[in-house]
N, CA, C and O atoms as a GROMACS GRO file, in nm:
protein
  596
    1MET      N    1  -3.516   0.852   1.620
    1MET     CA    2  -3.443   0.961   1.610
    1MET      C    3  -3.280   0.880   1.609
    1MET      O    4  -3.197   0.884   1.700
    2ASN      N    5  -3.273   0.835   1.525
    2ASN     CA    6  -3.163   0.768   1.459
    2ASN      C    7  -3.113   0.774   1.360
    2ASN      O    8  -3.184   0.725   1.272
    3VAL      N    9  -2.945   0.842   1.296
    3VAL     CA   10  -3.004   0.911   1.148
    3VAL      C   11  -2.953   0.769   1.121
    3VAL      O   12  -3.057   0.731   1.067
    4GLU      N   13  -2.884   0.673   1.117
    4GLU     CA   14  -2.810   0.526   1.038
    4GLU      C   15  -2.954   0.463   1.037
    4GLU      O   16  -2.971   0.403   0.931
    5LYS      N   17  -3.063   0.456   1.122
    5LYS     CA   18  -3.142   0.413   1.015
    5LYS      C   19  -3.206   0.509   0.987
    5LYS      O   20  -3.240   0.460   0.879
    6ASP      N   21  -3.263   0.620   0.986
    6ASP     CA   22  -3.283   0.723   0.888
    6ASP      C   23  -3.191   0.733   0.785
    6ASP      O   24  -3.262   0.760   0.688
    7LEU      N   25  -3.073   0.727   0.748
    7LEU     CA   26  -3.033   0.681   0.640
    7LEU      C   27  -3.061   0.506   0.532
    7LEU      O   28  -3.048   0.466   0.416
    8THR      N   29  -3.094   0.469   0.630
    8THR     CA   30  -3.032   0.297   0.556
    8THR      C   31  -3.235   0.279   0.490
    8THR      O   32  -3.272   0.226   0.385
    9ASP      N   33  -3.344   0.358   0.622
    9ASP     CA   34  -3.502   0.342   0.541
    9ASP      C   35  -3.485   0.442   0.424
    9ASP      O   36  -3.559   0.424   0.328
   10LEU      N   37  -3.402   0.543   0.420
   10LEU     CA   38  -3.421   0.598   0.270
   10LEU      C   39  -3.353   0.522   0.149
   10LEU      O   40  -3.394   0.523   0.033
   11GLY      N   41  -3.235   0.451   0.201
   11GLY     CA   42  -3.190   0.388   0.130
   11GLY      C   43  -3.034   0.436  -0.018
   11GLY      O   44  -3.012   0.425  -0.139
   12LEU      N   45  -2.960   0.496   0.133
   12LEU     CA   46  -2.848   0.591   0.106
   12LEU      C   47  -2.769   0.557   0.140
   12LEU      O   48  -2.746   0.526   0.256
   13GLN      N   49  -2.679   0.548   0.023
   13GLN     CA   50  -2.478   0.480   0.064
   13GLN      C   51  -2.434   0.664   0.152
   13GLN      O   52  -2.419   0.782   0.119
   14PHE      N   53  -2.433   0.579   0.275
   14PHE     CA   54  -2.333   0.683   0.350
   14PHE      C   55  -2.209   0.539   0.401
   14PHE      O   56  -2.207   0.416   0.389
   15ASP      N   57  -2.102   0.668   0.475
   15ASP     CA   58  -1.952   0.630   0.544
   15ASP      C   59  -2.032   0.670   0.700
   15ASP      O   60  -2.107   0.766   0.710
   16LYS      N   61  -1.999   0.577   0.814
   16LYS     CA   62  -1.980   0.628   0.950
   16LYS      C   63  -1.892   0.641   0.924
   16LYS      O   64  -1.835   0.575   0.836
   17LEU      N   65  -1.832   0.754   1.006
   17LEU     CA   66  -1.622   0.818   0.973
   17LEU      C   67  -1.578   0.766   1.115
   17LEU      O   68  -1.476   0.709   1.151
   18HIS      N   69  -1.707   0.811   1.192
   18HIS     CA   70  -1.651   0.835   1.367
   18HIS      C   71  -1.802   0.807   1.458
   18HIS      O   72  -1.920   0.833   1.433
   19GLU      N   73  -1.746   0.753   1.551
   19GLU     CA   74  -1.840   0.733   1.664
   19GLU      C   75  -1.814   0.708   1.766
   19GLU      O   76  -1.744   0.612   1.800
   20LYS      N   77  -1.868   0.793   1.842
   20LYS     CA   78  -1.804   0.788   2.016
   20LYS      C   79  -1.952   0.786   2.113
   20LYS      O   80  -2.055   0.829   2.061
   21LYS      N   81  -1.954   0.743   2.223
   21LYS     CA   82  -2.080   0.757   2.266
   21LYS      C   83  -2.179   0.935   2.283
   21LYS      O   84  -2.298   0.939   2.312
   22TYR      N   85  -2.117   1.025   2.263
   22TYR     CA   86  -2.192   1.118   2.278
   22TYR      C   87  -2.221   1.158   2.138
   22TYR      O   88  -2.306   1.245   2.123
   23GLY      N   89  -2.144   1.092   2.002
   23GLY     CA   90  -2.204   1.166   1.833
   23GLY      C   91  -2.174   1.060   1.734
   23GLY      O   92  -2.169   0.940   1.761
   24VAL      N   93  -2.161   1.101   1.648
   24VAL     CA   94  -2.137   1.004   1.561
   24VAL      C   95  -2.148   1.125   1.384
   24VAL      O   96  -2.222   1.216   1.346
   25ILE      N   97  -2.044   1.063   1.336
   25ILE     CA   98  -2.036   1.138   1.175
   25ILE      C   99  -2.063   1.036   1.057
   25ILE      O  100  -2.004   0.930   1.042
   26PHE      N  101  -2.145   1.078   0.991
   26PHE     CA  102  -2.128   1.021   0.850
   26PHE      C  103  -2.139   1.108   0.728
   26PHE      O  104  -2.191   1.219   0.720
   27LEU      N  105  -2.063   1.018   0.608
   27LEU     CA  106  -2.090   1.136   0.491
   27LEU      C  107  -2.135   1.070   0.432
   27LEU      O  108  -2.099   0.952   0.432
   28LEU      N  109  -2.235   1.116   0.354
   28LEU     CA  110  -2.318   1.117   0.229
   28LEU      C  111  -2.263   1.155   0.085
   28LEU      O  112  -2.346   1.211   0.013
   29LYS      N  113  -2.124   1.130   0.027
   29LYS     CA  114  -2.012   1.155  -0.053
   29LYS      C  115  -2.179   1.173  -0.194
   29LYS      O  116  -2.204   1.286  -0.234
   30ASP      N  117  -2.239   1.092  -0.230
   30ASP     CA  118  -2.345   1.136  -0.343
   30ASP      C  119  -2.441   1.294  -0.324
   30ASP      O  120  -2.480   1.372  -0.411
   31TYR      N  121  -2.453   1.298  -0.199
   31TYR     CA  122  -2.468   1.467  -0.125
   31TYR      C  123  -2.378   1.576  -0.122
   31TYR      O  124  -2.425   1.688  -0.147
   32ASN      N  125  -2.252   1.563  -0.096
   32ASN     CA  126  -2.123   1.616  -0.080
   32ASN      C  127  -2.177   1.648   0.053
   32ASN      O  128  -2.184   1.771   0.048
   33THR      N  129  -2.222   1.611   0.175
   33THR     CA  130  -2.309   1.620   0.228
   33THR      C  131  -2.222   1.560   0.364
   33THR      O  132  -2.163   1.462   0.318
   34ILE      N  133  -2.183   1.576   0.530
   34ILE     CA  134  -2.162   1.532   0.639
   34ILE      C  135  -2.262   1.569   0.718
   34ILE      O  136  -2.328   1.671   0.701
   35ILE      N  137  -2.280   1.476   0.818
   35ILE     CA  138  -2.355   1.474   0.950
   35ILE      C  139  -2.365   1.412   1.050
   35ILE      O  140  -2.391   1.298   1.088
   36CYS      N  141  -2.327   1.561   1.105
   36CYS     CA  142  -2.325   1.504   1.293
   36CYS      C  143  -2.433   1.482   1.413
   36CYS      O  144  -2.499   1.579   1.451
   37GLU      N  145  -2.449   1.365   1.467
   37GLU     CA  146  -2.589   1.324   1.517
   37GLU      C  147  -2.520   1.334   1.648
   37GLU      O  148  -2.456   1.236   1.685
   38LEU      N  149  -2.525   1.448   1.732
   38LEU     CA  150  -2.483   1.428   1.891
   38LEU      C  151  -2.632   1.323   1.973
   38LEU      O  152  -2.749   1.360   1.965
   39THR      N  153  -2.589   1.197   2.043
   39THR     CA  154  -2.624   1.126   2.077
   39THR      C  155  -2.740   1.065   2.232
   39THR      O  156  -2.827   0.985   2.265
   40LEU      N  157  -2.634   1.200   2.288
   40LEU     CA  158  -2.697   1.216   2.422
   40LEU      C  159  -2.763   1.344   2.460
   40LEU      O  160  -2.716   1.445   2.407
   41ASP      N  161  -2.882   1.362   2.556
   41ASP     CA  162  -2.922   1.465   2.630
   41ASP      C  163  -2.843   1.597   2.644
   41ASP      O  164  -2.876   1.714   2.622
   42TYR      N  165  -2.742   1.546   2.686
   42TYR     CA  166  -2.648   1.682   2.740
   42TYR      C  167  -2.478   1.613   2.642
   42TYR      O  168  -2.458   1.505   2.586
   43VAL      N  169  -2.396   1.725   2.660
   43VAL     CA  170  -2.318   1.711   2.550
   43VAL      C  171  -2.202   1.812   2.628
   43VAL      O  172  -2.213   1.934   2.614
   44PRO      N  173  -2.083   1.752   2.716
   44PRO     CA  174  -1.992   1.862   2.759
   44PRO      C  175  -1.957   1.961   2.679
   44PRO      O  176  -1.938   1.936   2.560
   45ILE      N  177  -1.938   2.130   2.743
   45ILE     CA  178  -1.838   2.165   2.615
   45ILE      C  179  -1.709   2.097   2.513
   45ILE      O  180  -1.690   2.097   2.391
   46GLU      N  181  -1.634   2.041   2.634
   46GLU     CA  182  -1.543   1.974   2.591
   46GLU      C  183  -1.528   1.842   2.502
   46GLU      O  184  -1.425   1.807   2.444
   47LYS      N  185  -1.643   1.780   2.504
   47LYS     CA  186  -1.672   1.689   2.455
   47LYS      C  187  -1.745   1.686   2.292
   47LYS      O  188  -1.755   1.608   2.197
   48PHE      N  189  -1.805   1.877   2.344
   48PHE     CA  190  -1.862   1.863   2.206
   48PHE      C  191  -1.721   1.898   2.091
   48PHE      O  192  -1.683   1.836   1.991
   49LYS      N  193  -1.664   2.033   2.161
   49LYS     CA  194  -1.580   2.100   2.085
   49LYS      C  195  -1.444   1.966   1.985
   49LYS      O  196  -1.385   1.982   1.878
   50LYS      N  197  -1.442   1.827   2.099
   50LYS     CA  198  -1.395   1.750   2.062
   50LYS      C  199  -1.438   1.676   1.923
   50LYS      O  200  -1.370   1.610   1.844
   51ILE      N  201  -1.556   1.707   1.922
   51ILE     CA  202  -1.612   1.560   1.784
   51ILE      C  203  -1.620   1.645   1.666
   51ILE      O  204  -1.617   1.605   1.550
   52PHE      N  205  -1.634   1.816   1.722
   52PHE     CA  206  -1.614   1.944   1.609
   52PHE      C  207  -1.500   1.921   1.588
   52PHE      O  208  -1.450   1.899   1.478
   53GLY      N  209  -1.456   1.923   1.674
   53GLY     CA  210  -1.281   1.896   1.581
   53GLY      C  211  -1.226   1.802   1.484
   53GLY      O  212  -1.146   1.801   1.390
   54VAL      N  213  -1.329   1.698   1.570
   54VAL     CA  214  -1.284   1.590   1.427
   54VAL      C  215  -1.378   1.558   1.311
   54VAL      O  216  -1.358   1.490   1.210
   55LEU      N  217  -1.503   1.635   1.359
   55LEU     CA  218  -1.592   1.676   1.220
   55LEU      C  219  -1.497   1.772   1.115
   55LEU      O  220  -1.492   1.742   0.995
   56GLY      N  221  -1.434   1.872   1.162
   56GLY     CA  222  -1.377   1.985   1.079
   56GLY      C  223  -1.322   1.926   0.989
   56GLY      O  224  -1.333   1.947   0.869
   57GLU      N  225  -1.208   1.786   1.087
   57GLU     CA  226  -1.097   1.721   0.987
   57GLU      C  227  -1.181   1.712   0.903
   57GLU      O  228  -1.175   1.798   0.815
   58PHE      N  229  -1.263   1.635   0.896
   58PHE     CA  230  -1.364   1.537   0.751
   58PHE      C  231  -1.384   1.605   0.684
   58PHE      O  232  -1.376   1.594   0.562
   59ILE      N  233  -1.432   1.745   0.777
   59ILE     CA  234  -1.502   1.846   0.641
   59ILE      C  235  -1.375   1.925   0.510
   59ILE      O  236  -1.389   1.966   0.395
   60LYS      N  237  -1.263   1.915   0.600
   60LYS     CA  238  -1.133   1.959   0.535
   60LYS      C  239  -1.077   1.862   0.440
   60LYS      O  240  -1.041   1.900   0.329
   61GLU      N  241  -1.065   1.730   0.477
   61GLU     CA  242  -1.005   1.626   0.386
   61GLU      C  243  -1.164   1.533   0.281
   61GLU      O  244  -1.140   1.413   0.287
   62HIS      N  245  -1.249   1.549   0.229
   62HIS     CA  246  -1.361   1.517   0.172
   62HIS      C  247  -1.408   1.700   0.118
   62HIS      O  248  -1.498   1.730   0.040
   63LYS      N  249  -1.336   1.775   0.173
   63LYS     CA  250  -1.399   1.913   0.070
   63LYS      C  251  -1.569   1.875   0.060
   63LYS      O  252  -1.622   1.835  -0.044
   64VAL      N  253  -1.640   1.895   0.189
   64VAL     CA  254  -1.750   1.882   0.251
   64VAL      C  255  -1.820   2.021   0.226
   64VAL      O  256  -1.751   2.106   0.282
   65GLU      N  257  -1.919   2.071   0.171
   65GLU     CA  258  -2.022   2.189   0.093
   65GLU      C  259  -2.134   2.217   0.224
   65GLU      O  260  -2.161   2.327   0.272
   66LYS      N  261  -2.206   2.044   0.277
   66LYS     CA  262  -2.341   2.100   0.312
   66LYS      C  263  -2.311   1.998   0.421
   66LYS      O  264  -2.281   1.881   0.397
   67PHE      N  265  -2.323   2.070   0.586
   67PHE     CA  266  -2.353   1.989   0.715
   67PHE      C  267  -2.467   1.948   0.770
   67PHE      O  268  -2.566   2.021   0.762
   68ILE      N  269  -2.473   1.855   0.819
   68ILE     CA  270  -2.603   1.873   0.873
   68ILE      C  271  -2.609   1.858   1.011
   68ILE      O  272  -2.557   1.753   1.050
   69PHE      N  273  -2.662   1.939   1.108
   69PHE     CA  274  -2.616   1.925   1.251
   69PHE      C  275  -2.757   1.862   1.310
   69PHE      O  276  -2.863   1.923   1.326
   70ASP      N  277  -2.722   1.677   1.347
   70ASP     CA  278  -2.837   1.643   1.394
   70ASP      C  279  -2.876   1.705   1.600
   70ASP      O  280  -2.778   1.713   1.674
   71LYS      N  281  -2.972   1.728   1.638
   71LYS     CA  282  -2.997   1.757   1.769
   71LYS      C  283  -3.098   1.694   1.840
   71LYS      O  284  -3.131   1.729   1.954
   72ARG      N  285  -3.140   1.615   1.788
   72ARG     CA  286  -3.276   1.574   1.791
   72ARG      C  287  -3.248   1.518   1.968
   72ARG      O  288  -3.343   1.522   2.047
   73HIS      N  289  -3.179   1.493   1.989
   73HIS     CA  290  -3.215   1.384   2.127
   73HIS      C  291  -3.125   1.514   2.251
   73HIS      O  292  -3.141   1.492   2.371
   74LEU      N  293  -3.052   1.620   2.214
   74LEU     CA  294  -3.066   1.750   2.300
   74LEU      C  295  -3.154   1.772   2.374
   74LEU      O  296  -3.267   1.775   2.327
   75GLN      N  297  -3.134   1.796   2.514
   75GLN     CA  298  -3.217   1.803   2.613
   75GLN      C  299  -3.184   1.922   2.732
   75GLN      O  300  -3.231   1.945   2.844
   76THR      N  301  -3.080   1.986   2.650
   76THR     CA  302  -3.028   2.116   2.770
   76THR      C  303  -2.910   2.188   2.638
   76THR      O  304  -2.801   2.147   2.598
   77PHE      N  305  -2.968   2.273   2.611
   77PHE     CA  306  -2.905   2.429   2.563
   77PHE      C  307  -2.810   2.476   2.616
   77PHE      O  308  -2.838   2.495   2.734
   78HIS      N  309  -2.648   2.526   2.578
   78HIS     CA  310  -2.554   2.541   2.661
   78HIS      C  311  -2.498   2.677   2.540
   78HIS      O  312  -2.466   2.648   2.425
   79GLN      N  313  -2.497   2.820   2.592
   79GLN     CA  314  -2.452   2.900   2.538
   79GLN      C  315  -2.309   2.884   2.497
   79GLN      O  316  -2.263   2.870   2.384
   80PRO      N  317  -2.270   2.888   2.572
   80PRO     CA  318  -2.082   2.853   2.532
   80PRO      C  319  -2.041   2.782   2.438
   80PRO      O  320  -1.936   2.804   2.379
   81SER      N  321  -2.145   2.654   2.402
   81SER     CA  322  -2.153   2.572   2.318
   81SER      C  323  -2.197   2.610   2.206
   81SER      O  324  -2.156   2.574   2.096
   82MET      N  325  -2.275   2.679   2.228
   82MET     CA  326  -2.306   2.762   2.074
   82MET      C  327  -2.247   2.906   2.012
   82MET      O  328  -2.247   2.942   1.895
   83GLU      N  329  -2.189   2.984   2.148
   83GLU     CA  330  -2.095   3.054   2.126
   83GLU      C  331  -1.967   3.022   2.039
   83GLU      O  332  -1.922   3.088   1.945
   84TRP      N  333  -1.920   2.908   2.092
   84TRP     CA  334  -1.817   2.847   1.992
   84TRP      C  335  -1.824   2.798   1.850
   84TRP      O  336  -1.769   2.830   1.744
   85TYR      N  337  -1.919   2.703   1.890
   85TYR     CA  338  -1.968   2.668   1.786
   85TYR      C  339  -2.002   2.788   1.637
   85TYR      O  340  -1.950   2.768   1.528
   86PHE      N  341  -2.068   2.873   1.656
   86PHE     CA  342  -2.067   3.000   1.592
   86PHE      C  343  -1.987   3.062   1.552
   86PHE      O  344  -1.982   3.099   1.434
   87LEU      N  345  -1.860   3.104   1.685
   87LEU     CA  346  -1.771   3.211   1.636
   87LEU      C  347  -1.654   3.139   1.640
   87LEU      O  348  -1.545   3.193   1.663
   88ASP      N  349  -1.669   3.020   1.621
   88ASP     CA  350  -1.530   2.954   1.580
   88ASP      C  351  -1.509   2.857   1.513
   88ASP      O  352  -1.391   2.856   1.479
   89TRP      N  353  -1.575   2.759   1.469
   89TRP     CA  354  -1.619   2.688   1.384
   89TRP      C  355  -1.672   2.699   1.271
   89TRP      O  356  -1.625   2.683   1.158
   90LYS      N  357  -1.780   2.729   1.310
   90LYS     CA  358  -1.803   2.760   1.152
   90LYS      C  359  -1.716   2.863   1.095
   90LYS      O  360  -1.665   2.853   0.983
   91LYS      N  361  -1.698   2.983   1.188
   91LYS     CA  362  -1.607   3.028   1.090
   91LYS      C  363  -1.448   2.995   0.995
   91LYS      O  364  -1.407   3.060   0.899
   92GLU      N  365  -1.407   2.920   1.035
   92GLU     CA  366  -1.303   2.854   1.038
   92GLU      C  367  -1.336   2.748   0.877
   92GLU      O  368  -1.278   2.752   0.768
   93MET      N  369  -1.472   2.648   0.936
   93MET     CA  370  -1.475   2.586   0.805
   93MET      C  371  -1.589   2.627   0.706
   93MET      O  372  -1.655   2.553   0.633
   94PHE      N  373  -1.597   2.806   0.726
   94PHE     CA  374  -1.633   2.873   0.618
   94PHE      C  375  -1.525   2.892   0.496
   94PHE      O  376  -1.550   2.898   0.376
   95GLU      N  377  -1.397   2.901   0.562
   95GLU     CA  378  -1.268   2.949   0.499
   95GLU      C  379  -1.244   2.809   0.458
   95GLU      O  380  -1.123   2.784   0.452
   96TYR      N  381  -1.328   2.702   0.426
   96TYR     CA  382  -1.289   2.565   0.374
   96TYR      C  383  -1.349   2.486   0.300
   96TYR      O  384  -1.342   2.371   0.256
   97GLY      N  385  -1.466   2.655   0.297
   97GLY     CA  386  -1.605   2.671   0.149
   97GLY      C  387  -1.685   2.626   0.183
   97GLY      O  388  -1.767   2.593   0.097
   98MET      N  389  -1.729   2.582   0.388
   98MET     CA  390  -1.860   2.484   0.357
   98MET      C  391  -1.954   2.621   0.394
   98MET      O  392  -1.906   2.703   0.472
   99LYS      N  393  -2.080   2.643   0.339
   99LYS     CA  394  -2.110   2.705   0.356
   99LYS      C  395  -2.273   2.737   0.399
   99LYS      O  396  -2.334   2.840   0.429
  100ILE      N  397  -2.320   2.553   0.381
  100ILE     CA  398  -2.448   2.549   0.407
  100ILE      C  399  -2.490   2.443   0.509
  100ILE      O  400  -2.444   2.329   0.503
  101HIS      N  401  -2.581   2.480   0.606
  101HIS     CA  402  -2.593   2.440   0.745
  101HIS      C  403  -2.686   2.386   0.744
  101HIS      O  404  -2.746   2.440   0.652
  102ARG      N  405  -2.799   2.248   0.814
  102ARG     CA  406  -2.872   2.262   0.794
  102ARG      C  407  -2.957   2.151   0.937
  102ARG      O  408  -2.958   2.029   0.925
  103LYS      N  409  -3.014   2.213   1.047
  103LYS     CA  410  -2.995   2.163   1.129
  103LYS      C  411  -3.154   2.099   1.210
  103LYS      O  412  -3.269   2.130   1.175
  104ILE      N  413  -3.134   2.050   1.270
  104ILE     CA  414  -3.293   1.957   1.306
  104ILE      C  415  -3.270   1.957   1.444
  104ILE      O  416  -3.176   1.907   1.506
  105LEU      N  417  -3.381   2.028   1.491
  105LEU     CA  418  -3.420   2.052   1.722
  105LEU      C  419  -3.487   1.964   1.684
  105LEU      O  420  -3.534   1.918   1.580
  106PRO      N  421  -3.484   1.939   1.854
  106PRO     CA  422  -3.554   1.791   1.938
  106PRO      C  423  -3.700   1.901   1.903
  106PRO      O  424  -3.715   2.023   1.906
  107PRO      N  425  -3.828   1.736   1.856
  107PRO     CA  426  -3.901   1.743   1.796
  107PRO      C  427  -3.980   1.768   1.950
  107PRO      O  428  -3.947   1.716   2.056
  108GLY      N  429  -4.146   1.908   1.919
  108GLY     CA  430  -4.225   1.903   1.998
  108GLY      C  431  -4.147   2.003   2.087
  108GLY      O  432  -4.229   2.064   2.157
  109ASP      N  433  -3.988   2.055   2.117
  109ASP     CA  434  -3.909   2.132   2.241
  109ASP      C  435  -3.956   2.247   2.221
  109ASP      O  436  -3.841   2.283   2.195
  110LEU      N  437  -4.012   2.336   2.208
  110LEU     CA  438  -4.073   2.500   2.186
  110LEU      C  439  -3.927   2.571   2.268
  110LEU      O  440  -3.841   2.645   2.222
  111TRP      N  441  -3.943   2.515   2.402
  111TRP     CA  442  -3.836   2.555   2.499
  111TRP      C  443  -3.677   2.626   2.385
  111TRP      O  444  -3.640   2.736   2.344
  112PHE      N  445  -3.632   2.495   2.378
  112PHE     CA  446  -3.506   2.427   2.300
  112PHE      C  447  -3.489   2.562   2.157
  112PHE      O  448  -3.399   2.644   2.135
  113LYS      N  449  -3.618   2.532   2.084
  113LYS     CA  450  -3.600   2.619   1.973
  113LYS      C  451  -3.609   2.779   2.062
  113LYS      O  452  -3.488   2.763   2.047
  114GLU      N  453  -3.621   2.850   2.102
  114GLU     CA  454  -3.648   2.950   2.156
  114GLU      C  455  -3.475   2.985   2.228
  114GLU      O  456  -3.407   3.074   2.177
  115ALA      N  457  -3.429   2.914   2.332
  115ALA     CA  458  -3.306   2.917   2.348
  115ALA      C  459  -3.253   2.905   2.244
  115ALA      O  460  -3.260   3.015   2.189
  116VAL      N  461  -3.192   2.819   2.169
  116VAL     CA  462  -3.165   2.816   2.050
  116VAL      C  463  -3.128   2.956   1.983
  116VAL      O  464  -3.022   3.017   1.997
  117LEU      N  465  -3.278   3.005   1.881
  117LEU     CA  466  -3.308   3.130   1.818
  117LEU      C  467  -3.236   3.272   1.913
  117LEU      O  468  -3.184   3.370   1.860
  118ALA      N  469  -3.252   3.245   2.086
  118ALA     CA  470  -3.250   3.359   2.138
  118ALA      C  471  -3.087   3.346   2.113
  118ALA      O  472  -3.040   3.430   2.037
  119GLY      N  473  -3.000   3.252   2.168
  119GLY     CA  474  -2.898   3.248   2.174
  119GLY      C  475  -2.826   3.286   2.026
  119GLY      O  476  -2.758   3.388   2.017
  120ARG      N  477  -2.843   3.218   1.936
  120ARG     CA  478  -2.813   3.313   1.765
  120ARG      C  479  -2.827   3.466   1.757
  120ARG      O  480  -2.747   3.532   1.691
  121VAL      N  481  -2.950   3.533   1.836
  121VAL     CA  482  -2.965   3.656   1.830
  121VAL      C  483  -2.866   3.753   1.912
  121VAL      O  484  -2.839   3.870   1.885
  122GLN      N  485  -2.808   3.658   2.044
  122GLN     CA  486  -2.747   3.726   2.117
  122GLN      C  487  -2.605   3.747   2.043
  122GLN      O  488  -2.544   3.854   2.045
  123ILE      N  489  -2.553   3.615   1.967
  123ILE     CA  490  -2.427   3.615   1.954
  123ILE      C  491  -2.404   3.674   1.815
  123ILE      O  492  -2.293   3.675   1.763
  124MET      N  493  -2.522   3.728   1.752
  124MET     CA  494  -2.535   3.849   1.605
  124MET      C  495  -2.488   3.948   1.677
  124MET      O  496  -2.384   4.002   1.641
  125ALA      N  497  -2.545   3.984   1.773
  125ALA     CA  498  -2.527   4.115   1.849
  125ALA      C  499  -2.401   4.176   1.888
  125ALA      O  500  -2.349   4.283   1.854
  126ASN      N  501  -2.355   4.059   1.989
  126ASN     CA  502  -2.280   4.086   2.053
  126ASN      C  503  -2.140   4.061   1.958
  126ASN      O  504  -2.024   4.093   1.984
  127ASN      N  505  -2.186   4.002   1.855
  127ASN     CA  506  -2.026   4.025   1.751
  127ASN      C  507  -2.078   4.045   1.600
  127ASN      O  508  -2.086   3.956   1.515
  128PRO      N  509  -2.103   4.141   1.587
  128PRO     CA  510  -2.107   4.196   1.458
  128PRO      C  511  -2.047   4.161   1.327
  128PRO      O  512  -2.112   4.148   1.223
  129ASP      N  513  -1.906   4.144   1.340
  129ASP     CA  514  -1.781   4.130   1.244
  129ASP      C  515  -1.833   4.004   1.259
  129ASP      O  516  -1.739   3.935   1.220
  130ASN      N  517  -1.926   3.923   1.291
  130ASN     CA  518  -1.909   3.733   1.254
  130ASN      C  519  -1.923   3.687   1.143
  130ASN      O  520  -1.908   3.783   1.067
  131ILE      N  521  -1.952   3.550   1.055
  131ILE     CA  522  -1.942   3.520   0.911
  131ILE      C  523  -2.089   3.484   0.886
  131ILE      O  524  -2.126   3.447   0.774
  132ILE      N  525  -2.204   3.501   1.035
  132ILE     CA  526  -2.331   3.403   1.017
  132ILE      C  527  -2.420   3.466   0.872
  132ILE      O  528  -2.457   3.378   0.794
  133ASP      N  529  -2.444   3.570   0.846
  133ASP     CA  530  -2.486   3.617   0.726
  133ASP      C  531  -2.440   3.614   0.576
  133ASP      O  532  -2.481   3.679   0.480
  134GLN      N  533  -2.336   3.511   0.586
  134GLN     CA  534  -2.279   3.448   0.461
  134GLN      C  535  -2.303   3.346   0.460
  134GLN      O  536  -2.288   3.292   0.350
  135LEU      N  537  -2.350   3.263   0.567
  135LEU     CA  538  -2.396   3.098   0.511
  135LEU      C  539  -2.524   3.100   0.534
  135LEU      O  540  -2.584   3.190   0.592
  136ASP      N  541  -2.589   2.959   0.470
  136ASP     CA  542  -2.654   2.898   0.430
  136ASP      C  543  -2.778   2.841   0.554
  136ASP      O  544  -2.823   2.730   0.527
  137ILE      N  545  -2.839   2.913   0.693
  137ILE     CA  546  -2.827   2.837   0.815
  137ILE      C  547  -2.986   2.857   0.779
  137ILE      O  548  -3.043   2.963   0.755
  138GLN      N  549  -3.052   2.693   0.782
  138GLN     CA  550  -3.178   2.658   0.799
  138GLN      C  551  -3.256   2.524   0.896
  138GLN      O  552  -3.212   2.409   0.887
  139TYR      N  553  -3.325   2.543   0.948
  139TYR     CA  554  -3.351   2.417   1.001
  139TYR      C  555  -3.469   2.332   0.940
  139TYR      O  556  -3.556   2.371   0.863
  140ARG      N  557  -3.450   2.197   0.995
  140ARG     CA  558  -3.595   2.122   0.902
  140ARG      C  559  -3.597   2.028   1.018
  140ARG      O  560  -3.536   2.025   1.125
  141ASP      N  561  -3.680   1.958   0.965
  141ASP     CA  562  -3.792   1.855   1.122
  141ASP      C  563  -3.749   1.717   1.072
  141ASP      O  564  -3.783   1.623   1.144
  142SER      N  565  -3.653   1.679   0.920
  142SER     CA  566  -3.568   1.506   0.889
  142SER      C  567  -3.485   1.560   0.867
  142SER      O  568  -3.461   1.680   0.852
  143ILE      N  569  -3.409   1.438   0.862
  143ILE     CA  570  -3.286   1.414   0.762
  143ILE      C  571  -3.308   1.379   0.644
  143ILE      O  572  -3.218   1.362   0.562
  144GLU      N  573  -3.427   1.363   0.620
  144GLU     CA  574  -3.492   1.339   0.441
  144GLU      C  575  -3.498   1.524   0.414
  144GLU      O  576  -3.416   1.575   0.338
  145GLU      N  577  -3.552   1.569   0.452
  145GLU     CA  578  -3.550   1.718   0.425
  145GLU      C  579  -3.451   1.796   0.500
  145GLU      O  580  -3.518   1.883   0.556
  146ALA      N  581  -3.314   1.813   0.534
  146ALA     CA  582  -3.241   1.833   0.544
  146ALA      C  583  -3.098   1.782   0.403
  146ALA      O  584  -3.013   1.851   0.347
  147ILE      N  585  -3.125   1.660   0.394
  147ILE     CA  586  -3.083   1.610   0.322
  147ILE      C  587  -3.080   1.680   0.118
  147ILE      O  588  -2.996   1.707   0.032
  148LYS      N  589  -3.252   1.677   0.136
  148LYS     CA  590  -3.263   1.711  -0.029
  148LYS      C  591  -3.333   1.900  -0.014
  148LYS      O  592  -3.424   1.957  -0.074
  149ASP      N  593  -3.273   1.929   0.053
  149ASP     CA  594  -3.320   2.080  -0.028
  149ASP      C  595  -3.121   2.162   0.025
  149ASP      O  596  -3.090   2.277  -0.008
   0.00000   0.00000   0.00000
């Protein structure tokens, strides 16, 4: 579960744009894709917002159309982070033209997947004016699958 290794093994050209203890951002220019890999089992909301703020600046700068969010290291689901991510961050990125989202969840963790899906349903129910239905959001099992679809 290491995006840099996955990209190298796939023979893809990439730039590592940002790296902190809790996350790394990669750009795949040939695919007009940006990847954020969270590297800890839990990322506090202030750190989560910080890396996504940096990510947003790169998306604007490079006019990225596709985002891959690698959550394979996470073991803790945090609803307030997810609400901010869906309602604020995704809306802002939508305004910059990014509509394709691919997510990779922790492998074999049914509880995490159920929490994510339930959280998404709750967000949509409580915020009927959201833009989620205008986005192409899909879940994949690997970096390769997320890049190639």
